[in-house]
N, CA, C and O of each residue as an XYZ file, in Angstrom:
280
protein
N       8.774    -14.046      6.599
C       7.405    -14.350      6.829
C       6.643    -12.905      6.028
O       7.354    -11.935      6.291
N       5.600    -12.544      5.271
C       5.014    -11.618      4.595
C       3.728    -11.541      4.316
O       3.382    -12.192      3.330
N       2.679    -10.780      5.034
C       1.695    -10.503      5.113
C       1.304     -9.221      3.986
O       1.988     -8.296      3.548
N       0.089     -9.571      3.780
C      -0.204     -8.628      2.561
C      -1.590     -8.092      3.044
O      -2.308     -9.001      2.625
N      -2.292     -7.355      3.551
C      -3.883     -6.922      3.738
C      -4.216     -6.781      2.412
O      -3.625     -5.835      1.892
N      -5.025     -7.445      1.608
C      -6.196     -6.663      0.494
C      -7.331     -6.692      1.081
O      -7.562     -7.428      2.040
N      -8.558     -5.518      0.330
C      -9.918     -4.991      0.877
C     -10.060     -3.600      0.307
O      -9.067     -3.023     -0.137
N     -11.180     -3.073      0.302
C     -12.011     -2.160      0.415
C     -11.564     -0.751      1.244
O     -11.786     -0.638      2.450
N     -10.958      0.225      0.508
C     -10.925      1.763      0.899
C     -11.404      1.206      2.412
O     -11.978      0.140      2.637
N     -11.033      2.154      3.308
C     -12.048      1.945      5.261
C     -12.013      0.494      5.702
O     -12.754      0.246      6.652
N     -11.363     -0.438      5.250
C     -11.803     -2.098      6.007
C     -10.570     -1.990      7.374
O     -10.455     -3.024      8.032
N      -9.773     -0.908      7.744
C      -8.591     -1.291      8.560
C      -7.546     -2.229      8.318
O      -7.150     -3.048      9.149
N      -7.061     -2.075      7.034
C      -5.880     -2.373      6.945
C      -4.517     -2.273      7.577
O      -3.710     -3.031      8.116
N      -4.620     -1.064      7.285
C      -3.157     -0.534      8.169
C      -3.664     -0.044      9.806
O      -2.838      0.614     10.439
N      -4.884     -0.335     10.416
C      -4.664     -0.413     11.481
C      -4.592     -1.807     11.732
O      -3.930     -2.082     12.732
N      -5.113     -2.835     11.075
C      -4.828     -3.984     12.010
C      -3.083     -5.011     11.707
O      -2.374     -5.736     12.404
N      -3.047     -4.422     10.075
C      -1.545     -4.616      9.653
C      -0.601     -3.881     10.282
O       0.506     -4.415     10.212
N      -0.630     -2.386     11.142
C       0.333     -2.287     12.281
C       0.193     -2.737     13.108
O       1.322     -3.137     13.391
N      -0.807     -3.206     14.280
C      -0.943     -3.970     14.878
C      -0.034     -5.943     14.856
O       0.787     -6.455     15.617
N      -0.655     -6.402     13.758
C      -0.131     -7.521     13.071
C       1.566     -7.338     13.034
O       2.089     -8.438     13.213
N       2.470     -6.353     12.868
C       3.288     -5.754     12.951
C       4.184     -5.465     13.504
O       5.327     -5.491     13.049
N       3.717     -4.978     15.090
C       3.779     -5.266     16.261
C       4.365     -5.827     17.288
O       5.292     -5.667     18.082
N       2.925     -7.035     16.809
C       2.611     -8.402     17.465
C       3.817     -8.849     17.187
O       4.392     -9.311     18.173
N       4.528     -8.885     16.002
C       5.129    -10.452     15.145
C       6.651     -9.230     15.063
O       7.674     -9.796     14.676
N       6.735     -8.449     15.230
C       8.183     -7.577     15.481
C       8.986     -7.448     13.957
O      10.152     -7.638     13.611
N       7.708     -7.014     13.222
C       8.131     -6.808     12.093
C       7.352     -5.384     11.094
O       6.374     -4.672     11.325
N       8.268     -5.432     10.023
C       7.940     -3.999      9.751
C       6.797     -3.943      9.420
O       6.127     -4.950      9.191
N       6.219     -2.351      9.303
C       4.536     -2.503      7.954
C       4.785     -1.605      7.264
O       4.913     -0.532      7.852
N       4.972     -1.602      5.696
C       4.316     -1.358      5.208
C       3.281     -0.538      4.311
O       2.723     -1.154      3.402
N       3.029      0.619      4.478
C       1.802      1.150      3.786
C       1.378      0.849      2.125
O       2.149      1.654      1.601
N       0.924      0.450      1.415
C       1.117      0.712     -0.051
C       0.950      1.921     -0.028
O       1.940      2.599     -0.301
N      -0.249      2.581      0.278
C      -1.159      4.099     -0.634
C      -0.223      4.957      0.075
O      -0.352      6.086     -0.398
N       0.843      4.943      1.181
C       2.384      5.952      1.360
C       2.993      5.744      0.595
O       3.410      6.773      0.063
N       3.446      4.587      0.033
C       4.304      4.600     -0.687
C       4.290      5.132     -2.384
O       5.192      5.660     -3.035
N       3.251      4.853     -2.677
C       2.829      5.442     -3.766
C       2.687      6.415     -4.252
O       2.908      6.708     -5.427
N       2.066      7.436     -2.923
C       2.110      8.691     -2.695
C       3.499      9.420     -2.906
O       3.693     10.245     -3.799
N       4.713      8.901     -1.711
C       6.180      8.916     -2.328
C       6.348      9.330     -3.436
O       6.584     10.466     -3.847
N       6.170      7.973     -4.152
C       6.847      7.596     -5.489
C       5.910      8.783     -6.262
O       6.547      9.834     -6.194
N       5.263      8.886     -6.619
C       4.350      9.866     -7.823
C       4.251     11.126     -7.130
O       4.110     11.984     -8.001
N       4.258     11.793     -5.690
C       4.446     12.856     -5.487
C       2.829     13.404     -5.429
O       2.621     14.578     -5.738
N       1.709     12.544     -5.031
C       1.025     12.613     -5.584
C      -0.212     11.943     -4.548
O      -0.214     10.713     -4.496
N      -1.189     12.624     -3.781
C      -2.528     12.061     -2.635
C      -2.812     10.685     -3.503
O      -2.319     10.650     -4.630
N      -3.338      9.906     -3.188
C      -4.337      8.685     -3.722
C      -5.527      9.657     -4.586
O      -5.367      9.563     -5.803
N      -6.643     10.535     -4.189
C      -7.118     10.973     -4.410
C      -7.387     11.789     -5.355
O      -8.531     11.815     -5.807
N      -6.262     12.738     -5.919
C      -5.783     12.988     -7.137
C      -5.119     12.043     -8.733
O      -5.135     12.409     -9.908
N      -4.618     10.817     -8.132
C      -4.429      9.946     -8.055
C      -5.347      9.554     -9.421
O      -5.416      9.807    -10.623
N      -5.923      8.851     -8.494
C      -7.838      8.295     -8.696
C      -8.600      9.334     -9.826
O      -9.257      8.934    -10.787
N      -8.368     10.663     -9.496
C      -9.749     12.108     -9.957
C      -8.646     12.056    -11.598
O      -9.366     11.965    -12.593
N      -7.655     12.085    -11.811
C      -6.294     12.448    -12.548
C      -6.976     11.603    -13.775
O      -7.653     11.823    -14.779
N      -6.239     10.232    -12.908
C      -5.845      8.826    -14.252
C      -6.861      7.497    -13.998
O      -6.969      6.361    -14.460
N      -7.261      7.986    -13.402
C      -8.512      6.692    -12.707
C      -7.981      5.740    -12.237
O      -6.750      5.730    -12.206
N      -8.711      4.651    -11.727
C      -8.574      3.293    -10.902
C      -7.743      2.948    -11.430
O      -6.647      2.974    -10.871
N      -7.914      2.304    -13.191
C      -6.678      1.736    -13.478
C      -5.485      1.699    -13.444
O      -4.741      0.747    -13.211
N      -5.163      3.207    -13.780
C      -3.775      3.429    -13.357
C      -3.418      3.682    -11.951
O      -2.242      4.045    -11.911
N      -3.844      3.647    -11.021
C      -3.316      3.378     -9.635
C      -3.218      1.889     -9.128
O      -2.838      1.599     -7.994
N      -3.615      0.943    -10.121
C      -3.539     -0.290     -9.675
C      -2.697     -0.984    -10.441
O      -2.374     -2.165    -10.318
N      -2.217      0.103    -11.549
C      -1.103     -0.544    -11.401
C       0.378     -0.099    -11.155
O       1.382     -0.810    -11.180
N       0.300      0.955    -10.964
C       1.340      1.444    -10.222
C       1.418      0.491     -8.860
O       2.450     -0.094     -8.530
N       0.032      0.419     -8.043
C       0.238     -0.483     -7.087
C       0.748     -1.571     -7.184
O       1.677     -1.760     -6.398
N       0.347     -2.871     -8.263
C       1.292     -3.479     -8.262
C       2.479     -3.755     -8.683
O       3.102     -4.817     -8.667
N       2.819     -2.467     -9.160
C       4.442     -2.216     -9.692
C       5.394     -2.182     -7.903
O       6.505     -2.638     -7.636
N       4.435     -1.491     -7.030
C       5.529     -0.693     -5.782
C       5.142     -2.465     -4.564
O       5.968     -2.817     -3.722
N       3.911     -3.188     -4.778
C       3.867     -4.676     -4.496
C       5.040     -5.427     -4.407
O       5.887     -5.667     -3.548
N       4.849     -5.681     -5.412
C       6.629     -6.239     -6.767
C       7.712     -5.817     -6.087
O       8.672     -6.533     -5.805
N       7.568     -4.484     -5.767
C       9.054     -4.010     -6.215
C       9.471     -4.828     -3.696
O      10.500     -5.334     -3.248
N       8.038     -4.496     -2.899
C       8.382     -4.778     -1.939
C       8.967     -5.890     -1.384
O       9.668     -6.142     -0.404
N       8.267     -6.717     -2.681
C       9.459     -8.552     -1.817
C      10.414     -8.541     -2.218
O      11.255     -9.079     -1.499
N      10.946     -7.927     -3.631
C      12.270     -7.806     -3.203
C      13.412     -7.226     -2.532
O      14.512     -7.778     -2.527
N      13.144     -6.007     -1.906
C      13.265     -5.285     -0.781
C      13.225     -5.625      0.200
O      13.968     -5.060      1.003
N      12.450     -6.596      0.625
C      11.787     -6.413      2.085
C      12.072     -7.941      2.049
O      11.780     -8.647      3.014
């Protein structure tokens, strides 16, 4: 079972995602952390330098890769 939580920044996706993962004894992945690790930049800098469009492009790539890997 895979669950993807989407929503506005600060809505609680990470908070509730961790709770759901713990309850169901599943792995929790945070796409923002994965993007920061992949690009070696924090999300705020990425938005400032490249804009939201680029962020969404990378986010999409990261999310698709999790389906194949996990």
